[in-house]
C-alpha positions in Angstrom: 43.6 43.4 -27.7 40.3 42.1 -26.3 37.3 41.3 -28.4 35.2 44.0 -26.7 37.8 46.7 -27.4 38.0 45.7 -31.1 34.3 46.0 -31.5 34.3 49.4 -29.9 37.2 50.4 -32.2 35.2 49.3 -35.2 32.2 51.3 -34.1 34.1 54.4 -33.0 37.6 54.6 -34.4 39.6 57.3 -32.7 40.8 58.9 -36.0 38.1 58.5 -38.6 37.9 60.4 -41.8 34.8 62.2 -40.5 36.7 63.5 -37.6 39.6 64.6 -39.8 37.1 66.5 -42.0 35.6 68.0 -38.9 39.0 69.1 -37.7 39.6 70.7 -41.1 36.3 72.5 -41.0 37.2 73.8 -37.5 40.6 75.0 -38.7 38.9 76.8 -41.6 36.8 78.7 -39.1 40.0 79.9 -37.3 40.5 83.5 -38.5 44.2 83.4 -37.7 44.8 80.5 -40.1 45.9 81.5 -43.6 43.6 80.5 -46.4 46.3 79.2 -48.6 48.1 75.8 -48.0 51.7 76.3 -46.9 54.2 73.4 -47.3 54.3 73.0 -43.6 50.6 72.5 -43.4 50.6 69.9 -46.2 53.3 67.9 -44.5 51.3 67.9 -41.3 48.2 66.7 -43.1 50.1 63.9 -44.9 51.5 62.7 -41.5 48.0 62.7 -40.0 46.6 60.6 -42.8 49.4 58.1 -42.5 48.8 57.7 -38.7 45.0 57.2 -39.3 45.7 54.5 -42.0 48.2 52.7 -39.7 45.8 52.7 -36.8 42.9 51.3 -38.9 45.1 48.5 -40.3 46.1 47.6 -36.7 42.5 47.5 -35.5 41.4 45.3 -38.4 44.3 42.9 -37.7 43.3 42.6 -34.0 39.6 42.0 -34.9 40.6 39.3 -37.4 42.9 37.7 -34.8 40.1 37.5 -32.2 37.8 35.8 -34.7 40.3 33.2 -35.6 41.0 32.6 -31.9 37.2 32.1 -31.2 36.9 29.7 -34.1 39.9 27.8 -32.8 38.3 27.5 -29.4 35.1 26.1 -30.8 36.9 23.4 -32.8 39.3 22.4 -30.0 38.7 18.8 -28.9 37.4 18.3 -25.3 39.2 15.9 -23.1 36.9 13.2 -21.7 37.2 9.9 -19.9 35.6 6.9 -21.6 34.0 3.7 -20.2 33.5 0.6 -22.4 30.0 -0.9 -21.9 28.8 -4.2 -23.5 25.2 -5.2 -24.0 23.7 -8.1 -21.9 20.4 -9.8 -21.9 18.1 -10.0 -18.9 14.6 -11.3 -18.4 11.6 -9.0 -19.1 10.1 -8.1 -15.7 7.4 -5.9 -14.3 8.1 -3.9 -11.2 5.2 -2.9 -8.9 5.1 -1.1 -5.5 3.1 -2.0 -2.5 3.1 -2.4 1.3 3.7 -5.6 3.1 0.7 -6.8 5.2 0.6 -9.7 7.7 -0.9 -13.0 6.7 -3.6 -12.6 9.5 -4.6 -9.7 11.7 -7.3 -9.5 14.3 -8.5 -7.1 17.0 -9.6 -9.4 19.8 -12.4 -8.7 22.3 -13.4 -10.8 25.4 -16.5 -13.0 25.1 -18.0 -11.3 28.2 -17.9 -7.8 29.6 -16.2 -7.2 32.9 -13.3 -5.6 34.8 -9.8 -6.5 33.8 -8.1 -8.5 36.5 -4.7 -9.2 34.8 -2.9 -8.3 31.6 -0.6 -11.2 30.4 1.1 -9.6 27.4 2.8 -6.4 26.2 3.4 -4.9 22.8 5.8 -6.9 20.7 5.3 -10.2 22.6 5.1 -13.4 20.6 2.4 -15.8 21.7 1.1 -19.2 20.7 -2.4 -20.2 20.0 -4.3 -20.6 23.3 -2.0 -18.4 25.4 -3.8 -16.1 27.8 -3.9 -12.4 26.8 -6.0 -10.8 29.5 -8.1 -12.1 32.4 -11.4 -10.6 33.8 -12.7 -10.7 37.3 -14.9 -13.8 37.6 -16.5 -13.5 41.0 -19.6 -11.8 39.9 -20.0 -14.1 36.9 -19.4 -17.2 39.1 -22.1 -16.1 41.5 -24.6 -15.4 38.6 -23.9 -18.9 37.2 -24.4 -20.5 40.6 -27.8 -18.7 41.1 -29.0 -19.8 37.6 -28.0 -23.4 38.3 -29.9 -23.4 41.6 -33.1 -22.0 39.9 -32.9 -24.7 37.3 -32.4 -27.5 39.8 -35.4 -26.3 42.0 -37.7 -26.3 39.0 -36.5 -29.7 38.0 -37.5 -31.0 41.5 -41.0 -29.5 41.0 -41.3 -31.6 37.9 -40.6 -34.7 40.1 -37.7 -36.1 38.1 -33.9 -36.1 38.4 -33.3 -35.4 34.7 -35.3 -33.7 32.2 -35.1 -36.7 29.9 -37.1 -38.7 32.4 -39.9 -36.2 32.5 -43.4 -37.4 31.3 -46.2 -34.7 31.3 -48.8 -37.4 31.8 -47.2 -38.5 35.1 -47.8 -35.2 36.9 -50.5 -35.4 39.6 -52.5 -32.5 38.2 -52.5 -34.1 34.8 -53.5 -37.5 36.2 -56.4 -36.0 38.2 -57.6 -34.1 35.1 -57.4 -37.3 33.0 -59.4 -39.3 35.6 -62.1 -36.7 35.7 -62.3 -36.7 31.9 -62.6 -40.5 31.8 -65.4 -40.4 34.3 -67.3 -37.7 32.4 -66.8 -39.6 29.1 -68.2 -42.8 30.7 -71.2 -40.9 32.0 -71.8 -39.4 28.6 -71.8 -42.9 27.0 -74.6 -44.0 29.4 -76.6 -40.9 28.8 -76.3 -41.4 25.1 -77.9 -44.9 25.3 -80.7 -43.7 27.5 -81.4 -40.7 25.3 -81.7 -42.9 22.3 -84.2 -45.1 24.0 -86.2 -42.1 25.2 -85.4 -42.7 28.9 -84.0 -39.2 29.6 -84.9 -35.8 28.2 -82.8 -33.8 25.9 -81.8 -31.3 28.6 -80.1 -34.0 30.7 -78.3 -35.3 27.7 -77.0 -31.8 26.7 -75.8 -31.2 30.3 -73.8 -34.5 30.2 -72.1 -33.3 27.0 -71.2 -30.0 28.6 -69.7 -31.7 31.6 -67.6 -33.9 29.3 -66.3 -31.0 27.3 -65.3 -29.1 30.5 -63.4 -32.1 31.8 -61.6 -32.4 28.5 -60.6 -28.7 28.6 -59.3 -29.1 32.2 -57.2 -32.1 31.1 -55.7 -30.3 28.1 -54.9 -27.3 30.3 -53.1 -29.4 32.9 -51.2 -31.2 30.1 -50.1 -27.8 28.6 -49.0 -26.5 32.0 -46.9 -29.6 32.5 -45.2 -29.1 29.1 -44.7 -25.4 29.8 -43.0 -26.3 33.1 -40.6 -28.6 31.2 -39.9 -25.8 28.7 -39.3 -23.3 31.6 -36.8 -25.7 33.1 -35.0 -25.9 29.8 -34.8 -22.1 29.7 -33.5 -22.0 33.2 -31.0 -24.7 32.4 -29.8 -22.8 29.3 -29.4 -19.7 31.3 -27.4 -21.6 33.9 -25.2 -23.0 31.2 -24.7 -19.5 29.7 -23.7 -18.1 33.1 -21.3 -20.9 33.6 -19.8 -20.3 30.2 -19.4 -16.6 31.0 -17.6 -17.5 34.2 -15.3 -19.8 32.2 -14.7 -17.2 29.4 -13.1 -14.6 31.6 -9.7 -15.3 30.0 -9.1 -13.9 26.5 -6.8 -16.3 24.6 -4.9 -16.0 21.4 -6.7 -17.7 18.5 -3.5 -18.2 16.5 0.3 -17.8 16.7 1.4 -14.3 16.3 2.7 -11.1 17.8 1.0 -8.4 19.9 0.7 -5.1 18.1 -1.4 -3.3 20.6 -3.2 -3.8 23.9 -6.0 -1.4 24.8 -6.8 -2.2 28.5 -5.3 -1.8 31.9 -5.9 -3.6 35.2 -9.2 -2.5 36.8 -10.6 -1.0 33.7 -14.1 -2.2 32.6 -14.1 -3.5 29.1 -17.1 -4.5 27.0 -17.4 -7.6 24.8 -17.8 -5.2 21.9 -14.5 -3.3 22.6 -11.1 -4.5 21.2 -8.7 -5.4 23.9 -5.6 -6.8 22.0 -4.5 -6.5 18.4 -2.7 -9.6 17.2 -0.9 -10.2 13.8 0.4 -13.4 12.3 3.5 -12.4 10.3 4.8 -15.9 9.5 3.7 -15.0 5.9 3.6 -11.6 4.4 1.1 -10.4 1.8 1.9 -7.8 -0.9 -1.2 -6.3 -2.5 -0.3 -5.1 -6.0 -2.2 -3.3 -8.9 -1.2 -4.7 -12.3 -1.8 -2.4 -15.3 -4.4 -3.7 -17.7 -1.9 -4.3 -20.5 0.0 -6.8 -18.4 -3.0 -8.7 -17.0 -2.7 -11.6 -19.5 0.9 -12.2 -18.3 -0.1 -12.8 -14.7 -0.9 -16.3 -13.4 -1.3 -18.1 -10.1 2.0 -19.5 -8.8 4.1 -17.0 -10.7 7.4 -16.3 -9.0 8.2 -12.8 -7.7 11.3 -11.2 -6.3 10.5 -8.7 -3.5 12.9 -5.9 -2.6 12.4 -4.2 0.8 12.8 -0.4 0.6 15.6 0.9 2.8 17.1 -2.5 3.5 19.2 -5.2 1.8 16.5 -7.8 2.1 15.4 -9.7 -1.0 12.6 -12.2 -0.6 11.1 -14.8 -2.9 7.3 -15.0 -3.2 4.6 -16.2 -5.5 1.3 -14.9 -6.8 -1.4 -16.5 -4.7 -4.6 -14.6 -5.3 -5.8 -12.9 -8.6 -8.9 -10.8 -8.8 -11.7 -12.1 -10.9 -12.1 -8.8 -12.8 -10.2 -5.7 -13.7 -11.0 -2.6 -11.7 -13.0 -0.3 -14.0 -12.0 2.9 -12.1 -8.2 2.3 -12.1 -8.0 -0.1 -15.1 -5.8 -2.4 -13.0 -5.9 -6.1 -11.9 -5.5 -6.6 -8.1 -3.2 -9.5 -7.1 -1.6 -10.7 -3.9 1.9 -12.0 -3.6 2.7 -14.2 -0.6 6.2 -14.6 0.8 7.3 -16.7 3.8 8.6 -15.0 6.9 9.0 -17.8 9.4 11.5 -16.2 11.7 9.7 -12.8 11.7 12.8 -11.0 10.4 10.6 -8.5 8.6 7.7 -6.6 10.1 4.4 -5.9 8.4 4.1 -2.3 7.1 7.4 -2.2 5.1 7.2 -0.5 1.7 8.3 -3.1 -0.9 8.8 -3.5 -4.7 7.9 -6.7 -6.4 9.5 -7.8 -9.6 7.5 -10.3 -11.7 9.1 -12.3 -14.5 6.9 -11.9 -17.6 8.9 -14.1 -19.9 11.3 -13.2 -22.7 14.5 -11.2 -22.6 15.6 -7.6 -23.2 18.9 -5.9 -24.0 20.5 -3.7 -21.4 23.8 -2.1 -20.5 25.2 -1.2 -17.1 26.1 2.5 -16.8 28.0 4.2 -14.0 26.1 6.9 -12.2 28.4 9.7 -13.3 27.8 8.9 -17.0 24.1 9.8 -16.8 22.7 13.3 -16.6 19.1 13.8 -15.5 16.7 16.7 -15.9 13.0 16.7 -15.1 13.0 12.9 -15.0 14.6 12.5 -18.5 18.0 10.7 -18.6 20.7 11.4 -21.2 24.2 10.0 -21.8 27.0 10.8 -24.2 28.9 8.2 -26.3 31.8 8.5 -28.6 31.0 8.3 -32.3 33.2 7.0 -35.1 34.5 10.5 -36.0 35.5 11.2 -32.3 32.6 13.4 -31.7 30.1 13.2 -28.8 26.7 11.7 -29.5 23.8 12.5 -27.1 21.2 9.8 -26.5 18.1 9.9 -24.4 17.8 6.6 -22.5 15.3 4.7 -20.3 16.4 3.7 -16.9 15.2 0.2 -15.9 16.8 -0.1 -12.5 19.2 1.7 -10.2 21.5 -0.2 -7.9 23.8 2.1 -5.9 26.3 3.8 -8.2 25.2 1.8 -11.3 22.2 2.1 -13.5 20.6 -0.5 -15.8 19.3 1.1 -19.0 17.5 -0.1 -22.0 20.0 -0.7 -24.9 17.6 -1.8 -27.6 18.6 1.2 -29.8 22.3 1.2 -28.9 25.2 -0.7 -30.7 26.5 -3.9 -29.2 29.6 -2.1 -27.8 29.5 1.5 -26.8 32.0 3.9 -25.3 30.4 6.0 -22.6 31.7 9.5 -21.7 32.1 9.7 -17.9 31.3 12.9 -16.1 30.4 14.9 -19.3 31.8 18.5 -19.1 29.4 21.3 -19.1 30.5 22.6 -22.5 30.0 19.2 -24.1 27.3 19.2 -26.7 25.9 16.8 -29.3 28.6 16.8 -32.0 31.4 18.3 -29.9 34.9 16.9 -30.9 36.4 14.9 -28.1 39.7 13.3 -27.2 40.1 10.5 -24.6 42.5 11.4 -21.8 41.9 8.0 -20.1 39.7 5.0 -20.5 37.8 3.4 -17.7 
C-alpha cells in the first residue's frame, strides 16, 4: 500500500463509525423496517462492526510499515568512491593578471614630406636597425637643395672670399672707402681744432668741420654693418642649402632599432607628411607585463624579484623579474604599479597576450591536490565532502588557489594532514549522511 493511499485512508476511512451511525439513522427512517431488533438484524450489525475493525487495523499496519520504510531509507548508507589526499607545502605566491607589451614600440614618420616612391616592408617583417622601410621621391628635394647651394655660393663670391672663414668686413671696398673718408675728415678736424684754439678761424667753420667728421664716421659704420649683414646672409643661405641637402638625403625612412613591422600606413604614390606615421615597429626581444599590486602586498615587492609568467591559452611558462616599481601607491585604486620583464629572444611570443604572473612572496602554505570531480561549485563558492571518523560525510567550504586541468590546488590550513575525499558526491549526499566506500581511488 502506498504512502499516499495510507494517508487518504487515515483521513477518510471507508467504514468509519460516523458512516455506520448514518446508515443506522437512514435505516430508522425506512418505514418498512421494523422498530424492534430481530436476531437476523443483530447478526448483520455484528458482522459489519467486525469488518470495520479489521479494515482499520489493516490501514494502521500499512501506515506504520510505510513510516518504518521511510526511516530505513534515510538511515541507509550511501555508496561513494574515496580518494586519499595528503597535505603538501608550497611557497606563498601572489598571482596578478596583465597584458604583455613589447619592450619598445614606435610609430615612425619620415623626416620630410613627399610622395612615396617605394615600400620596402610588409606587416610581420623582421628588420634590423638601419634597414630601409619606405623611400620618398627625391627629385624635387634634390633640385631645391641644388638651388639653395647656388644662391649661397653666389653670395659668397660677392663677399670676395672662397670660404666664409676668410671673410674680413674691413677688407670690403665699400668699407675701405668709408674708412678713408673718415680718416680724412678726422685729420681735417684736428687742424681746425688747433686753428680755433688760436683764434685763426671762426666758430662756424669749426662746427662745420665737426659735422663733416660725424657724417664720415656714420658712413663708415653703415658700410661696416652692411658687410657684416652680407656675411650673416651668406650663413643663412648656407644653412638653407644644408637643410635642403639633408632633406634630399632623408628621403629614406630607416628602422631605428631591431624589431618587427606591426603596420604600414602608406602606398606607392601617396603623399605623406612628416607629421603622419608611416610604419609601426615593435621590439619584442623583451616583453613587459604591467601589474597592479594590492596595497597590502606592497612591502613584499622588490626590484629583481623573480616571477613566473603563465600565458593564457597556451602551455608557455616564462621566467621574468620585477624591473620597475612605482614611487608611490595609486590613491584611486590603492595599488602599486610594477613592471615585470621577461626575455623573448626568438620572438616565440607576440605582444598582446593575456598573462598571469606569479610572484614568490616568501614563506610556505599547506595545500592538497583535489581531483576536479571532488569539488562542487555554486556562485563561486567551492565545497568538498570528506569521510569522517564515524563514516559520515563532512561538508567543507574550501579556497581554490590554482586550477591545472583536471586537478585543483586548495588551501588545506584547516584540514587534517590526511583526508579521504568523496569523489563525484551523489545529489542526495548531505552533511552528516552515512556513507560506505564502494571503491577507493
